[in-house]
C-alpha positions as CSV (number, residue, x, y, z in Angstrom):
1,M,101.4,98.1,104.9
2,K,100.8,101.2,106.2
3,T,103.3,102.9,103.9
4,T,102.3,100.9,101.0
5,L,98.8,101.9,101.1
6,I,99.9,105.5,101.5
7,L,102.1,105.4,98.5
8,A,99.4,103.6,96.3
9,G,97.1,106.6,97.2
10,L,99.6,109.1,96.4
11,I,100.9,107.7,93.1
12,S,97.4,107.0,91.9
13,F,96.8,110.8,92.6
14,A,100.0,111.9,91.0
15,I,99.4,109.8,87.8
16,S,95.8,111.4,87.6
17,A,97.2,114.8,88.3
18,V,99.8,114.9,85.6
19,L,97.3,113.1,82.7
20,G,95.0,115.9,83.2
21,P,96.9,118.5,81.1
22,I,97.8,115.8,78.8
23,V,94.3,114.1,78.2
24,I,92.3,117.4,78.3
25,P,94.1,118.7,74.8
26,I,93.6,115.7,73.2
27,L,89.9,115.7,74.0
28,R,89.6,119.1,72.9
29,K,91.4,118.2,69.6
30,V,89.2,115.4,68.7
31,K,86.4,118.0,69.3
32,A,85.0,115.5,72.3
33,G,82.7,118.1,73.8
34,Q,79.7,117.9,76.0
35,T,76.3,119.0,74.6
36,E,73.9,120.0,77.2
37,R,70.4,119.5,77.4
38,E,68.2,122.4,76.1
39,D,65.4,121.5,78.9
40,G,68.4,121.2,81.8
41,P,69.3,124.4,84.0
42,E,69.8,127.3,82.2
43,S,73.3,127.7,83.7
44,H,74.4,124.7,82.2
45,L,74.3,125.8,78.8
46,K,77.6,127.8,79.0
47,K,79.3,124.2,79.5
48,T,78.3,123.2,75.9
49,G,81.5,122.1,74.3
50,T,83.6,121.5,77.8
51,P,85.6,118.4,77.0
52,T,83.8,114.7,78.3
53,M,85.3,111.2,78.5
54,G,87.9,112.8,80.9
55,A,87.3,109.7,82.7
56,F,90.4,108.5,81.1
57,I,92.5,110.6,83.8
58,F,91.0,108.8,86.6
59,L,90.5,105.3,85.1
60,I,94.4,105.1,83.7
61,A,95.6,105.5,87.2
62,F,93.5,103.3,88.7
63,A,94.3,100.4,86.4
64,L,97.5,101.3,86.2
65,C,98.1,101.0,90.1
66,M,95.3,98.2,90.6
67,V,97.2,96.0,87.8
68,W,100.6,96.2,90.0
69,F,98.6,95.1,93.2
70,A,96.7,92.4,91.4
71,V,99.6,90.6,90.3
72,K,100.1,90.1,93.9
73,D,96.6,89.5,95.3
74,I,94.1,88.0,92.7
75,T,91.4,88.7,94.8
76,L,91.4,92.7,93.4
77,L,90.9,91.4,89.5
78,P,87.1,91.1,89.7
79,I,86.8,94.9,91.2
80,L,89.1,96.0,88.1
81,L,87.5,94.2,85.6
82,L,83.7,95.1,86.4
83,T,85.3,98.7,86.5
84,L,86.6,98.3,83.3
85,A,83.8,96.5,81.5
86,F,81.3,99.3,82.1
87,A,83.9,101.8,81.5
88,V,83.9,100.0,77.9
89,V,80.0,100.4,77.6
90,G,80.2,104.2,78.8
91,F,83.0,105.0,76.1
92,L,80.8,103.4,73.3
93,D,77.9,105.8,74.3
94,D,80.4,108.7,74.6
95,F,82.0,107.7,71.2
96,I,79.1,107.8,69.4
97,K,77.7,110.8,71.0
98,V,80.7,113.1,70.6
99,V,83.0,111.8,68.1
100,L,80.5,110.4,66.0
101,K,78.1,113.1,66.8
102,R,75.1,110.9,66.8
103,S,73.3,113.0,69.7
104,E,71.4,109.6,70.9
105,G,74.3,107.7,71.3
106,L,73.6,104.2,72.0
107,T,69.9,103.7,72.3
108,P,68.3,102.8,75.6
109,W,67.9,99.6,74.9
110,Q,71.5,98.7,73.9
111,K,73.0,100.7,76.6
112,M,70.6,98.2,78.9
113,G,71.2,95.4,76.8
114,L,75.1,95.6,77.6
115,Q,74.6,96.4,81.1
116,I,72.5,93.1,81.6
117,V,75.2,91.1,79.7
118,V,78.0,92.6,81.9
119,S,76.0,91.9,84.9
120,A,75.0,88.5,84.1
121,V,78.8,87.1,83.3
122,Y,80.1,89.0,86.1
123,S,77.4,87.6,88.7
124,I,77.4,84.4,87.3
125,L,81.4,84.1,87.4
126,C,80.9,85.3,91.2
127,F,78.4,82.7,91.9
128,I,80.8,80.1,90.7
129,N,83.9,81.5,92.3
130,D,82.3,81.9,95.7
131,G,81.2,78.4,95.9
132,R,77.7,78.5,94.4
133,E,76.6,81.0,97.2
134,F,75.8,84.2,97.3
135,T,76.7,85.5,101.1
136,A,75.8,89.3,102.2
137,Y,75.6,91.1,105.7
138,V,72.1,92.2,106.6
139,P,72.1,96.0,107.1
140,F,72.4,97.1,110.8
141,T,73.1,93.7,112.2
142,H,76.0,91.3,112.6
143,N,74.2,88.6,110.4
144,T,74.5,87.5,107.0
145,V,72.0,85.9,104.4
146,S,72.8,83.2,102.0
147,L,70.7,83.8,98.9
148,G,71.8,80.7,96.8
149,W,71.4,80.7,93.3
150,L,68.7,83.5,93.5
151,G,72.0,85.6,94.0
152,I,72.5,85.8,90.5
153,P,69.4,88.2,89.5
154,V,69.6,89.6,92.9
155,F,73.2,90.7,92.3
156,M,72.3,91.7,88.7
157,F,69.8,94.0,89.9
158,I,72.0,95.7,92.3
159,I,74.7,95.9,89.8
160,I,72.6,97.7,87.2
161,G,70.8,99.8,89.9
162,T,74.2,101.0,91.0
163,V,75.9,101.6,87.7
164,N,72.6,103.7,86.4
165,G,72.0,105.6,89.8
166,S,76.1,106.9,89.5
167,N,75.3,107.6,85.8
168,F,72.7,110.0,86.8
169,T,74.5,111.5,89.7
170,D,76.9,112.8,87.0
171,G,75.0,115.9,86.4
172,V,76.8,118.8,88.5
173,D,80.8,119.7,88.4
174,G,82.7,117.3,90.9
175,L,79.4,115.5,92.5
176,E,79.9,112.1,91.0
177,S,83.9,112.4,92.1
178,S,82.9,113.7,95.4
179,V,80.1,111.2,96.4
180,T,82.3,108.4,95.1
181,A,85.2,109.5,96.5
182,A,83.4,109.2,100.1
183,L,82.4,105.7,99.3
184,C,85.6,104.9,98.9
185,V,86.9,106.0,102.4
186,F,83.8,103.5,103.5
187,F,85.1,100.6,101.8
188,F,88.6,101.1,103.0
189,A,87.5,101.4,106.6
190,V,85.3,98.2,106.4
191,S,88.3,96.3,104.8
192,V,90.7,97.7,107.6
193,I,88.0,96.6,110.5
194,A,87.6,93.5,108.9
195,G,91.1,92.5,108.6
196,A,90.8,92.1,104.7
197,E,94.3,94.2,104.2
198,G,94.5,93.1,100.4
199,L,90.8,94.7,99.8
200,S,91.8,97.9,101.4
201,Y,94.1,99.3,98.1
202,P,91.0,99.6,95.8
203,G,89.6,102.4,97.9
204,V,92.6,104.1,98.2
205,I,93.7,103.9,94.8
206,M,90.6,104.9,93.6
207,F,90.4,107.6,96.1
208,G,93.7,109.3,95.0
209,A,92.8,108.9,91.2
210,L,89.6,110.7,91.9
211,L,91.3,113.4,93.8
212,G,93.6,114.1,91.0
213,F,90.4,114.2,88.9
214,L,89.0,116.7,90.9
215,L,91.6,119.3,90.2
216,Y,90.0,119.4,86.7
217,N,86.4,118.6,87.6
218,V,85.3,120.9,90.3
219,N,83.3,123.9,89.5
220,K,84.1,125.5,86.9
221,A,84.7,122.2,85.5
222,K,87.4,121.7,82.9
223,V,86.4,118.4,82.0
224,F,83.7,115.9,82.5
225,M,84.1,112.1,82.9
226,G,81.1,111.5,80.8
227,D,79.4,107.9,80.7
228,T,82.9,106.3,80.5
229,G,83.6,107.7,84.0
230,S,79.9,107.5,85.8
231,L,79.3,104.1,84.3
232,A,82.8,102.6,85.2
233,L,82.5,104.3,89.1
234,G,78.9,102.4,89.4
235,G,80.6,99.1,88.3
236,F,83.6,99.9,90.8
237,V,81.3,100.8,93.7
238,A,78.8,97.2,93.0
239,A,82.1,95.1,92.6
240,Y,83.9,96.7,95.7
241,A,80.7,96.2,97.8
242,H,80.4,92.4,96.7
243,A,83.9,91.7,97.6
244,L,83.1,92.8,101.3
245,K,79.7,91.2,101.2
246,L,78.0,94.6,101.8
247,E,75.7,94.6,98.6
248,L,72.6,94.9,100.9
249,Y,74.3,98.4,102.4
250,L,74.2,99.8,99.0
251,P,70.7,101.4,99.0
252,I,72.0,103.2,102.3
253,I,75.7,104.1,101.5
254,A,75.1,105.1,97.9
255,F,71.7,106.7,98.7
256,I,72.6,109.4,96.8
257,Y,72.9,107.2,93.7
258,F,69.6,105.4,94.1
259,A,67.7,108.7,95.1
260,E,69.3,110.3,91.7
261,V,67.8,107.4,89.5
262,L,64.7,107.0,91.5
263,S,63.9,110.7,90.7
264,V,64.0,110.1,87.1
265,I,61.7,106.8,87.4
266,I,59.2,109.0,89.6
267,Q,59.2,111.9,87.5
268,V,58.6,109.8,84.3
269,L,55.7,107.9,85.6
270,Y,54.0,111.0,87.3
271,F,54.4,112.8,83.9
272,K,52.7,110.4,82.3
273,G,50.1,109.3,84.8
274,T,49.0,112.9,85.1
275,H,49.3,113.7,81.4
276,G,52.3,116.5,82.0
277,K,52.6,117.5,85.4
278,R,55.7,117.1,87.5
279,F,56.6,115.7,90.5
280,F,60.1,117.2,90.8
281,R,61.0,120.6,89.4
282,M,63.5,118.6,87.3
283,A,65.2,115.1,87.1
284,P,67.7,113.7,88.4
285,I,66.9,115.1,91.6
286,H,70.3,117.4,91.9
287,H,68.6,119.4,89.2
288,H,65.5,119.9,91.3
289,Y,67.5,121.5,93.9
290,E,69.4,123.8,91.3
291,Q,66.2,124.6,90.2
292,G,64.9,125.8,93.9
293,G,68.1,128.0,94.0
294,W,71.0,125.8,95.1
295,S,74.5,126.4,93.7
296,E,76.4,123.7,92.0
297,A,78.9,123.9,95.0
298,K,76.0,123.4,97.5
299,V,74.6,120.5,95.6
300,V,78.0,118.8,95.6
301,G,78.6,119.8,99.5
302,V,75.1,118.5,100.7
303,F,75.3,115.3,98.7
304,T,78.6,114.8,99.8
305,I,77.6,115.3,103.5
306,V,74.7,113.1,103.3
307,T,76.9,110.2,101.9
308,V,79.5,110.8,104.7
309,V,76.9,110.5,107.3
310,L,75.1,107.5,105.9
311,C,78.5,105.7,105.6
312,A,79.3,106.7,109.1
313,I,76.1,105.5,110.6
314,S,76.7,101.9,108.7
315,L,80.2,101.8,109.7
316,I,79.3,101.7,113.3
317,F,77.1,98.5,112.9
318,I,79.7,96.5,110.6
């Protein structure tokens, strides 16, 4: 078991690392370049033109390894499917923006509509598969709560919140990859402690794939993951949490995700309520700290450390 896990992670890393020099030139050839917001941090303007949709690098590695193990353990399939379903939603948005050159991409309503459909289908299938019941661990206790059919809308809300939080986190070189890699380690640790050996594989595989991607995504990034990757990773985290019955832990362990999306909501509401004033220097919140003088490396380091600490605290009580 230990040897197989190590090999799974190493193979995933190797595939991802090898795909970088293959995928990046292809993205350049199709002119899939990033367009930075003009009202964003000035230091980000020089990133304009950097290839995006680089998520194919780690998603291919993840999918290939997961399919291999899902054949032997069907319980891994839902995690793979939700990850790929949101990758498709993100790809549609990226493709419209960077290949068809329509700057808006999917409209907000189209994007949210697709997220609702994917979340609803997945939640209903999980509800049926779980014996028409949703059971989740209550944070910092050893107790569980049964939500019954109410689990469907609750889980939909959690999925959409996680996916959008992941999406907003992807705004600094290596940030989304590093934070999610930390979550992979947490989920792996929980699966080992719980004796759910099969569920330890997704964490190891995605961790390896993200490390391979980080070879090209750390500052100064040669490629960005795009919505294809950030939405996929949000789906991965939500599905993995559900498989381990840790949905209610997500606001804690994935605090950075939720801080990012809440910062945007607060900024918009405050801006409208005060007729033009800003609560943060800039939203999402990682830009707030950049505008305050933090380097991208510091943002990535601090946000990843916060995630590691919250995961460690949560692990004590599981």
